[in-house]
C-alpha positions as CSV (number, residue, x, y, z in Angstrom):
1,M,-26.5,51.1,-2.2
2,T,-22.9,50.8,-3.6
3,V,-21.2,47.5,-4.3
4,V,-17.4,47.4,-4.5
5,D,-15.6,44.5,-6.2
6,H,-12.4,44.2,-4.3
7,L,-11.0,41.4,-6.5
8,K,-11.3,43.5,-9.7
9,G,-8.0,44.1,-11.3
10,K,-6.2,41.5,-9.2
11,E,-3.7,39.2,-10.9
12,T,-5.1,35.7,-11.4
13,D,-2.0,34.1,-9.9
14,E,-2.6,36.0,-6.7
15,L,-6.1,34.4,-6.2
16,F,-5.9,30.8,-4.9
17,L,-8.6,29.0,-2.9
18,E,-7.4,27.1,0.1
19,V,-8.1,23.4,0.3
20,A,-8.6,22.5,4.0
21,F,-9.6,19.5,6.1
22,G,-10.6,19.5,9.7
23,R,-10.7,22.7,11.7
24,H,-8.9,25.9,10.8
25,V,-8.6,29.7,11.3
26,I,-9.4,31.3,7.9
27,E,-9.3,34.9,6.9
28,G,-10.2,34.4,3.2
29,D,-10.1,36.9,0.4
30,L,-12.3,40.0,0.6
31,A,-14.3,39.8,-2.6
32,K,-17.1,42.4,-2.4
33,S,-18.6,45.0,0.0
34,V,-21.9,46.8,0.0
35,V,-23.0,49.9,2.0
36,T,-26.6,50.8,2.8
37,G,-27.8,53.8,4.8
38,A,-26.0,57.0,5.8
39,S,-23.3,57.8,8.4
40,P,-23.3,57.1,11.3
41,T,-25.9,54.4,11.0
42,H,-24.9,52.9,7.7
43,V,-24.6,49.1,7.4
44,V,-21.6,47.4,5.7
45,K,-21.9,43.8,4.5
46,I,-19.0,41.9,3.0
47,Q,-18.4,38.8,0.9
48,Q,-15.4,36.8,1.7
49,M,-14.1,33.8,-0.3
50,L,-12.9,31.0,2.0
51,G,-11.7,27.9,0.2
52,E,-12.2,25.3,-2.5
53,A,-14.9,22.7,-1.6
54,F,-15.4,19.3,-3.2
55,G,-18.5,17.2,-3.4
56,K,-20.3,17.7,-0.1
57,G,-18.8,21.1,0.6
58,W,-17.6,22.5,3.9
59,F,-19.2,21.9,7.3
60,G,-19.3,25.5,8.4
61,P,-18.2,28.2,10.9
62,V,-17.6,27.5,14.6
63,G,-17.1,31.3,15.2
64,V,-16.9,34.4,13.1
65,W,-15.2,37.7,14.1
66,F,-14.8,41.2,12.5
67,R,-11.8,43.1,13.9
68,G,-12.1,41.0,17.1
69,I,-15.9,41.5,17.5
70,N,-17.8,38.2,17.5
71,R,-20.6,38.1,15.0
72,A,-23.8,36.2,15.9
73,A,-25.1,33.6,13.5
74,A,-27.9,36.0,12.6
75,K,-25.3,38.4,11.2
76,Y,-23.8,36.1,8.6
77,K,-24.8,33.6,5.9
78,F,-22.5,30.7,5.0
79,Y,-22.3,29.0,1.7
80,P,-20.7,25.5,1.9
81,G,-19.4,25.3,-1.6
82,I,-21.5,22.6,-3.2
83,K,-22.0,22.5,-6.9
84,S,-25.0,24.8,-7.5
85,P,-27.9,23.5,-9.7
86,G,-28.9,27.1,-10.5
87,D,-29.3,30.7,-9.3
88,G,-32.3,29.9,-7.2
89,D,-30.6,27.2,-5.2
90,A,-31.2,27.8,-1.5
91,T,-27.9,26.4,-0.4
92,Q,-25.4,27.7,-3.0
93,G,-27.4,30.0,-5.3
94,I,-27.4,33.8,-5.8
95,D,-27.1,35.7,-2.5
96,S,-29.9,38.0,-1.6
97,V,-27.5,40.9,-0.8
98,F,-25.0,40.4,-3.7
99,D,-27.8,39.5,-6.1
100,K,-25.9,40.4,-9.2
101,D,-23.2,37.8,-8.4
102,T,-22.8,34.2,-9.5
103,P,-23.6,31.0,-7.4
104,H,-19.8,30.3,-6.8
105,S,-20.1,26.6,-7.2
106,N,-17.5,24.6,-5.4
107,T,-16.4,27.6,-3.4
108,A,-17.0,28.0,0.3
109,W,-17.7,31.6,1.1
110,I,-19.5,33.8,3.7
111,R,-21.5,37.0,3.7
112,V,-21.1,39.0,7.0
113,E,-22.8,42.1,8.3
114,C,-20.0,44.2,9.9
115,P,-20.6,45.9,13.3
116,N,-23.0,48.8,12.9
117,G,-23.3,52.2,14.5
118,S,-24.5,50.7,17.8
119,E,-21.3,48.6,18.1
120,T,-17.6,49.3,18.2
121,G,-15.3,48.8,15.2
122,I,-17.6,50.2,12.5
123,P,-15.8,50.3,9.1
124,A,-15.3,53.5,7.2
125,F,-18.2,54.6,4.9
126,D,-16.0,54.6,1.8
127,T,-15.3,50.8,1.4
128,K,-13.6,51.3,-1.9
129,N,-10.7,53.4,-0.6
130,D,-10.8,51.9,2.9
131,P,-11.7,48.2,2.5
132,P,-13.5,46.6,5.4
133,E,-10.8,44.1,6.1
134,G,-10.4,42.1,9.4
135,L,-12.9,39.3,9.0
136,S,-11.7,35.9,10.4
137,G,-13.3,32.7,11.6
138,I,-12.8,29.2,12.8
139,Y,-14.3,26.7,10.4
140,N,-14.9,23.0,10.2
141,C,-14.0,22.3,6.6
142,Q,-14.3,19.6,4.1
143,L,-17.1,17.0,4.2
144,G,-16.8,13.6,2.6
145,D,-17.7,10.0,2.5
146,I,-16.3,7.1,4.6
147,Y,-15.4,3.9,2.8
148,D,-15.1,0.4,4.3
149,D,-12.4,-2.2,3.5
150,S,-14.2,-3.2,0.2
151,G,-14.5,0.4,-1.1
152,T,-18.2,0.7,-0.2
153,I,-19.5,4.0,1.2
154,V,-20.7,3.4,4.7
155,T,-21.1,7.0,6.0
156,T,-21.8,10.1,4.1
157,D,-21.4,13.9,4.8
158,E,-18.8,13.4,7.5
159,L,-16.3,16.0,8.6
160,L,-13.0,14.5,7.5
161,T,-10.4,14.3,10.2
162,N,-9.0,10.8,10.0
163,P,-5.9,10.8,7.8
164,A,-7.1,7.6,6.0
165,D,-10.3,9.3,5.1
166,V,-8.5,12.5,3.9
167,A,-6.2,10.4,1.8
168,V,-9.0,8.5,0.1
169,F,-10.9,11.7,-0.4
170,G,-7.9,13.2,-2.2
171,C,-7.5,10.2,-4.4
172,K,-11.2,10.0,-5.4
173,E,-12.5,13.6,-5.3
174,I,-9.3,15.6,-6.2
175,R,-7.4,13.1,-8.3
176,R,-10.5,11.2,-9.5
177,Y,-9.0,7.7,-9.1
178,P,-11.3,4.8,-9.5
179,N,-11.7,2.3,-6.6
180,S,-9.4,-0.1,-8.4
181,R,-6.5,2.2,-7.7
182,L,-6.9,2.0,-3.9
183,N,-6.0,-0.7,-1.4
184,F,-9.1,-0.4,0.7
185,P,-8.1,-3.1,3.3
186,A,-4.9,-1.1,4.1
187,L,-7.0,2.1,4.3
188,E,-9.3,0.5,6.8
189,A,-6.4,-0.7,8.9
190,L,-4.9,2.8,8.9
191,R,-8.3,4.3,9.8
192,V,-8.6,1.9,12.8
193,A,-5.0,2.6,13.8
194,C,-5.6,6.4,13.8
195,D,-8.8,6.1,15.7
196,Q,-7.2,4.1,18.5
197,I,-7.6,5.7,21.9
198,E,-4.5,6.7,23.9
199,T,-4.0,8.7,27.0
200,P,-1.3,11.4,26.9
201,D,0.8,11.9,30.0
202,Y,1.2,15.7,30.2
203,T,3.4,15.4,33.3
204,T,6.2,14.1,31.1
205,L,6.5,17.6,29.5
206,P,9.0,20.0,31.1
207,Q,6.5,22.8,31.5
208,G,2.7,23.1,31.8
209,L,0.1,23.9,29.1
210,G,-2.7,25.0,31.5
211,L,-5.7,23.1,32.8
212,T,-8.4,21.3,30.9
213,G,-11.6,23.4,30.9
214,R,-15.1,22.2,30.2
215,Y,-17.8,24.8,29.5
216,Y,-21.5,24.1,30.1
217,D,-24.8,25.8,29.5
218,G,-26.6,25.7,32.8
219,T,-25.2,26.5,36.3
220,A,-25.1,22.8,37.3
221,F,-22.9,21.5,34.4
222,N,-26.0,20.7,32.3
223,T,-25.0,20.8,28.6
224,L,-21.4,20.5,27.6
225,K,-20.6,23.1,24.9
226,S,-16.8,23.0,24.5
227,K,-13.6,21.7,25.9
228,R,-10.1,23.3,25.7
229,F,-6.9,24.0,27.5
230,D,-6.8,27.3,29.4
231,P,-3.3,28.5,30.0
232,I,-4.3,30.5,33.1
233,I,-7.5,30.9,35.0
234,Q,-8.2,34.6,34.8
235,Y,-11.5,36.1,33.6
236,E,-11.9,39.7,34.4
237,P,-15.4,41.2,34.9
238,S,-17.3,41.0,31.7
239,T,-20.8,40.8,30.3
240,G,-19.7,38.4,27.6
241,A,-19.4,34.6,27.5
242,P,-16.1,32.9,28.3
243,A,-16.4,30.4,25.5
244,L,-17.9,30.1,22.0
245,N,-21.6,29.0,21.8
246,L,-22.0,29.7,25.5
247,T,-24.7,32.0,26.9
248,P,-23.3,35.1,28.8
249,T,-25.1,34.0,31.9
250,G,-26.4,30.8,33.3
251,F,-23.3,28.8,32.6
252,S,-20.8,26.7,34.6
253,V,-17.1,25.7,34.0
254,R,-15.0,22.9,35.4
255,W,-11.2,22.9,35.2
256,E,-9.1,19.8,35.9
257,G,-5.5,18.7,35.8
258,K,-2.4,19.0,38.0
259,I,-0.4,21.8,39.6
260,R,3.2,22.0,40.7
261,F,4.2,24.5,43.3
262,R,7.6,26.3,43.0
263,Y,8.5,26.2,46.7
264,S,8.1,23.9,49.7
265,E,6.1,26.4,51.6
266,T,2.6,27.1,52.8
267,Y,0.7,28.8,50.0
268,T,-2.4,31.1,50.3
269,L,-4.7,30.3,47.4
270,Y,-7.2,33.0,46.2
271,L,-10.5,32.6,44.3
272,T,-12.1,35.7,43.0
273,H,-15.5,34.8,41.6
274,N,-18.9,36.0,40.4
275,D,-20.9,33.9,41.0
276,G,-20.0,30.6,42.8
277,G,-16.5,29.1,43.0
278,R,-14.9,26.0,44.4
279,L,-11.3,24.7,44.6
280,W,-9.9,21.2,45.3
281,I,-6.2,20.4,45.6
282,N,-4.8,16.9,46.2
283,N,-7.9,15.6,48.0
284,L,-10.7,15.8,45.4
285,S,-13.3,14.7,47.9
286,T,-13.0,17.7,50.1
287,P,-12.9,21.3,48.6
288,L,-10.4,23.8,50.1
289,I,-12.8,26.5,49.0
290,D,-16.5,25.9,48.8
291,Q,-18.4,29.0,47.9
292,W,-20.9,27.8,45.4
293,G,-23.7,30.2,46.3
294,T,-21.7,33.3,47.0
295,T,-19.7,36.0,45.2
296,G,-16.4,37.7,46.2
297,E,-12.8,36.8,47.1
298,H,-12.2,33.7,49.2
299,T,-8.9,32.1,50.4
300,A,-7.5,28.8,51.7
301,T,-4.0,27.6,52.6
302,F,-2.1,24.6,51.4
303,A,1.3,23.2,52.6
304,A,3.1,22.4,49.4
305,T,6.2,20.4,48.4
306,A,8.1,22.0,45.6
307,D,7.7,20.3,42.2
308,Q,5.4,17.6,43.5
309,W,2.4,16.7,41.3
310,Y,-1.0,17.6,42.9
311,D,-4.4,16.9,41.4
312,I,-6.4,20.1,41.1
313,K,-10.0,20.9,40.2
314,L,-11.8,24.3,40.0
315,E,-15.5,25.0,39.4
316,W,-17.3,28.2,38.5
317,N,-20.9,29.1,37.9
318,N,-22.5,32.4,36.8
319,A,-26.3,32.7,37.2
320,A,-26.8,36.4,36.3
321,G,-25.0,39.7,35.7
322,D,-21.3,40.2,35.2
323,S,-19.0,37.1,35.2
324,Q,-15.6,37.0,36.8
325,F,-13.2,34.2,38.0
326,K,-9.5,34.3,38.9
327,F,-7.1,31.8,40.6
328,E,-4.0,33.2,42.3
329,W,-1.4,32.0,44.7
330,Q,1.0,33.5,47.3
331,S,3.7,32.3,49.6
332,A,6.7,33.6,51.5
333,S,8.8,33.4,48.3
334,Q,6.0,33.8,45.8
335,P,4.4,37.2,45.5
336,R,0.6,37.2,44.9
337,A,0.0,36.5,41.2
338,V,-2.3,34.5,38.9
339,V,-1.0,30.9,38.8
340,P,1.1,30.7,35.6
341,Q,0.7,28.4,32.7
342,D,4.0,26.6,33.2
343,R,2.8,25.3,36.6
344,L,-0.5,23.9,35.4
345,Y,-0.9,20.7,33.4
346,P,-4.0,19.4,31.6
347,K,-5.9,16.4,32.8
348,N,-4.6,13.1,31.3
349,E,-7.6,12.0,29.2
350,S,-8.0,9.6,26.4
351,A,-8.0,10.9,22.8
352,K,-7.7,9.6,19.3
353,R,-4.2,8.7,18.3
354,F,-4.0,10.8,15.1
355,E,-6.1,13.3,13.3
356,C,-5.5,15.3,10.1
357,H,-6.3,19.0,10.1
358,A,-4.2,20.0,7.1
359,A,-4.6,22.9,4.8
360,F,-3.1,23.7,1.4
361,T,-2.7,27.4,0.8
362,G,-0.7,27.2,-2.4
363,R,-0.4,25.1,-5.5
364,T,1.0,21.7,-4.9
365,N,1.3,18.4,-6.7
366,F,-0.6,15.3,-5.6
367,D,2.3,13.4,-4.2
368,E,3.1,16.3,-1.9
369,F,-0.5,16.4,-0.8
370,L,-0.4,12.7,0.2
371,R,3.0,13.2,1.9
372,Q,1.5,16.0,4.0
373,V,-1.6,14.0,4.9
374,M,0.5,11.0,5.8
375,L,2.9,13.0,8.0
376,S,-0.1,13.7,10.3
377,C,-0.2,10.0,11.2
378,N,3.5,9.2,10.8
379,G,2.5,7.4,7.7
380,G,3.7,6.5,4.2
381,F,2.3,5.2,1.0
382,Q,3.3,2.8,-1.8
383,D,2.1,2.3,-5.3
384,A,2.2,-1.5,-5.7
385,D,0.5,-3.7,-8.2
386,G,-1.5,-0.7,-9.5
387,K,-2.9,0.2,-6.1
388,L,-2.1,2.9,-3.6
389,K,-1.4,1.5,-0.2
390,F,-1.4,3.8,2.9
391,F,0.0,2.8,6.3
392,C,1.4,4.1,9.6
393,I,5.2,3.5,9.7
394,D,5.1,3.2,13.5
395,D,2.8,0.2,13.2
396,L,4.9,-1.8,10.6
397,T,6.3,-5.2,11.5
398,A,9.2,-6.6,9.5
399,S,7.9,-8.0,6.3
400,F,11.2,-9.6,5.0
401,T,14.6,-10.6,6.3
402,F,17.7,-10.0,4.3
403,D,20.6,-12.4,4.9
404,E,23.5,-14.0,3.1
405,T,21.1,-16.3,1.2
406,N,19.4,-13.5,-0.6
407,I,22.1,-10.8,-0.7
408,V,24.4,-10.9,-3.7
409,K,27.9,-11.7,-2.6
410,N,30.4,-8.8,-2.3
411,T,27.8,-6.1,-2.8
412,F,27.0,-5.4,0.9
413,K,28.0,-1.9,2.2
414,F,27.2,-0.3,5.5
415,S,28.2,3.4,5.8
416,P,27.3,6.6,7.7
417,R,24.5,8.5,6.1
418,Y,26.2,11.8,6.8
419,S,29.8,13.0,6.7
420,Q,31.3,14.6,9.8
421,Q,30.8,18.0,8.1
422,D,27.1,17.2,7.4
423,L,26.6,16.3,11.1
424,L,28.0,19.7,12.0
425,N,25.2,21.4,10.0
426,L,22.3,18.9,10.4
427,P,19.2,20.3,12.2
428,N,19.1,19.0,15.8
429,R,16.0,20.9,17.0
430,Y,12.6,20.5,15.2
431,I,9.9,23.0,15.9
432,A,6.2,22.4,15.0
433,E,4.5,25.0,12.8
434,G,0.7,24.8,13.1
435,R,-2.1,25.7,15.5
436,D,-3.1,24.1,18.8
437,L,-6.5,22.4,18.5
438,M,-7.0,22.7,22.3
439,N,-6.5,26.5,22.2
440,R,-9.6,28.7,22.5
441,Y,-9.0,30.5,19.2
442,L,-6.9,27.9,17.5
443,G,-3.8,29.9,18.3
444,K,-0.3,28.9,17.5
445,F,1.5,26.5,19.9
446,D,2.4,28.3,23.1
447,P,4.7,27.1,24.5
448,K,6.3,25.9,21.2
449,V,6.3,22.2,20.5
450,I,10.0,21.2,20.1
451,Y,11.8,17.9,19.6
452,D,15.5,17.8,20.3
453,V,18.2,15.4,19.2
454,P,20.8,15.9,21.9
455,E,23.5,13.7,20.4
456,L,23.5,15.9,17.2
457,R,23.6,19.1,19.2
458,A,26.6,17.8,21.1
459,I,28.4,17.2,17.8
460,A,27.4,20.6,16.3
461,G,28.1,22.5,19.6
462,R,25.0,24.7,18.9
463,S,21.3,24.5,18.3
464,I,20.3,24.2,14.6
465,S,16.5,24.5,14.1
466,E,14.2,23.3,11.4
467,T,10.5,24.3,11.3
468,V,8.1,21.4,10.4
469,Y,4.6,22.1,9.3
470,V,2.3,19.7,11.2
471,G,-1.1,21.4,10.4
472,N,-3.4,21.9,13.3
473,A,-2.9,19.3,16.0
474,T,-3.0,18.8,19.7
475,H,0.3,19.5,21.5
476,W,0.7,15.7,22.1
477,Q,0.2,14.7,18.4
478,A,2.5,17.5,17.2
479,L,5.2,16.1,19.4
480,K,4.8,12.6,18.0
481,N,4.9,14.0,14.5
482,L,8.1,15.9,15.2
483,E,9.7,12.8,16.7
484,H,8.8,10.7,13.6
485,Y,10.1,13.4,11.2
486,A,13.3,13.8,13.2
487,K,13.8,10.0,13.1
488,L,13.5,10.0,9.3
489,K,15.8,13.0,9.0
490,T,18.5,12.1,11.4
491,A,18.9,8.3,11.3
492,R,22.6,8.0,11.0
493,N,23.4,4.9,9.0
494,I,22.7,3.5,5.5
495,C,22.8,-0.1,4.3
496,E,23.2,-0.8,0.5
497,F,23.4,-4.0,-1.4
498,E,22.0,-6.0,-4.3
499,G,19.3,-8.6,-3.6
500,M,18.5,-11.9,-5.2
501,P,15.3,-12.4,-7.3
502,E,13.4,-13.5,-4.2
503,T,13.7,-10.0,-2.8
504,L,11.4,-8.6,-5.6
505,G,8.5,-8.0,-3.2
506,V,10.3,-5.5,-1.0
507,L,9.2,-1.9,-1.7
508,P,10.2,1.5,-0.4
509,G,8.4,2.1,2.9
510,D,8.7,-1.5,4.0
511,L,10.2,-2.3,7.4
512,V,12.7,-5.2,7.1
513,T,15.4,-6.8,9.1
514,V,19.0,-7.6,8.1
515,T,21.0,-10.6,9.4
516,H,24.6,-10.4,8.3
517,E,27.6,-12.2,9.9
518,L,30.2,-9.7,8.6
519,S,28.4,-6.9,10.5
520,G,27.4,-9.0,13.4
521,W,23.7,-8.2,13.0
522,T,20.8,-10.5,13.8
523,N,17.4,-9.2,12.7
524,K,18.5,-5.6,12.8
525,P,15.6,-3.4,11.7
526,F,15.8,-1.1,8.7
527,L,13.3,1.0,6.7
528,C,13.5,0.5,3.0
529,L,14.3,3.8,1.2
530,E,14.9,2.6,-2.3
531,A,14.3,-0.6,-4.2
532,A,15.0,-0.7,-7.9
533,D,15.4,-3.4,-10.5
534,K,19.0,-3.8,-11.6
535,S,17.9,-4.7,-15.1
536,I,15.2,-3.3,-17.4
537,D,14.1,-6.9,-18.2
538,S,10.5,-7.7,-17.2
539,A,11.5,-11.0,-15.5
540,A,12.4,-11.1,-11.8
541,D,16.0,-10.0,-11.5
542,E,18.5,-8.8,-9.0
543,R,17.5,-5.6,-7.2
544,I,19.4,-2.7,-5.7
545,F,18.4,-1.6,-2.2
546,K,19.1,1.3,0.1
547,L,18.0,0.8,3.7
548,L,17.8,3.3,6.6
549,E,18.8,2.2,10.1
550,W,15.5,2.2,12.1
551,G,16.1,0.5,15.4
552,K,17.9,3.3,17.3
553,E,15.6,5.7,19.1
554,T,16.5,9.3,19.6
555,E,15.7,11.2,22.8
556,S,13.0,13.9,23.0
557,E,13.4,17.2,24.8
558,E,10.8,20.0,24.9
559,K,11.5,23.4,26.2
C-alpha cells in the first residue's frame, strides 16, 4: 500500500479552505491518495479537503462523482468538520484508511473509493505521477443555530440558508461578536421577510427555462425524492436513475408548467416511453396520450395558436428494465424534434422570497462578507449605537423627512450622479454569475440571467456588461438581485446638503424623503448614502448628507 501526499511542497498561500453556506458544487483540494492491490484490479482511494467548517460542521454530500461516475454512499466517508476531541472520535477522528493522518478539526473533507477495475474511469496505478483528479460533489454546507428576537437559540444544527441566519452566524462564529453587538429584533424581522412566500410568474420571462419535474420512488408517485427544472424532456435508454437518490427502477416522474407553440398549426406530439407515459395539454382533466401500462411510441394531435400559453403536464413511470422517455413535436412548419427549452416554462409555484447560498473561495474582510450575504436578500447593514442592524432595503419605509425646517439654508444641491462621459461608459447590462439551484447538477444559469437598463444603453449606443456574483440562487431570485444591484449602481441623481441637529438619527442605508420648494419635490424618496457630523464635537451638530434618488424604477429585460 502506497500513500501519496499531494499537498506536500505546495505553497501555503495556494491552500485556502472554502467557507460555504447552503448548497454548492465543490471539487476541493486533492490531499492524499492510496493504492491497494495490483493492476488491473487495484483500488484507489483519495482524500479531498472541501472547506472550512465552524461549530456544528457541514451537513454533507447530496451526490459525489469521480470523473462523471456517481459514487454510492458505501464508496465514501464524509467528515463534517467539527472540532475533534481526539484521534478515536468516530465523527472527526483518524480515518481508517489514512490512519497516519490527523483528525483535521474544523475542516470538512471526504474519503472516496475511485471506480475500480469492474467500472469505467479507473485511475492510473501510479497516483504520484498521474494524480487521481476529477472528484466533485454537491454538498449542503454549514450548519448553525437559529436565534430569536432576544438572541436566544431556538433551533440547533440547522442548514443555514436564510440570509439573516448566515449574517448572525458570521458575526458570532467567525467574528466572535457577543450578543450585545447584534440587533436581534431587526434580524428576526429580516428572517421573516426572507422566508415570506411568493409565487414567481415565469411567463414574464422572454424565453423558457424548461418544465418543473418531480421525481418519486414508486411507480405511483409514492415518495418525493427531488424537484428541479428540466430544460428538455429527453431520457435515452438507460439502466441508470434519472435523478439523484432515485432507484433505477420502480420510479415515477411528473412534469408541469406551460408550453408555447411557434406556429398556429396542428401539431403532432410524440411520447416515446418505457414504461408508462401520459400527456395533457390545455385540458388537464383529459389526457391527450394515456398509455400508463404500455411501452413504445404514441402520438396525439393538437391545434395550436402561436405563442399562446397552454398548461402542460407529463407523467412517466418505470417498473423494471431500461428507462426511456422523450417528448417531441412536429407540424407543417416544424420538423420533428424534441420540444426545446425556450418553449417550456416551469410551473408557477410558491417559494421562499430569498435564500443565501454564498461561498467565499478567497481571503476577504468581514465587511465584504456581510455585503455579499446582504446582496442575496437585497439588504444592507448599519452599525448604530454599538449594534449591527441588518435589513432588506426593498422593505424599508421612509424613516425621516428632510425639508426647509431641518436643511441648513443655502447648502442644498441636486446634481446628476454621472457626467455625460460617465453615462457613455456605465454598464447597462448586468449578468448573474452563480449556479442555478433548480438545475439537476447545480449548473451555471442557462439561459443566462440578465438585467438590462435600456435608457443607459440608448445613451451609450452599445451594450456594456458587468458580471455580478449572486452565489447559487433560483433564476427568479438572481433576477431580483440583479435588479437591486443595477438600481444601486445606475440611479442617476444625487442630493447633498447639511442638516440641522434634529437630523442626527439618519444613518447610511436609511430610506428618507425630501420635500423642497426650490426643487418642487414633495416626499420624494431617497436612499441615504453618507451621513457624517460636520464637527468633531461630541454634542449634536449639523450633519453632511449625500442621498441617492430612489423613487425611479428602471426596466428589466432578459434575453
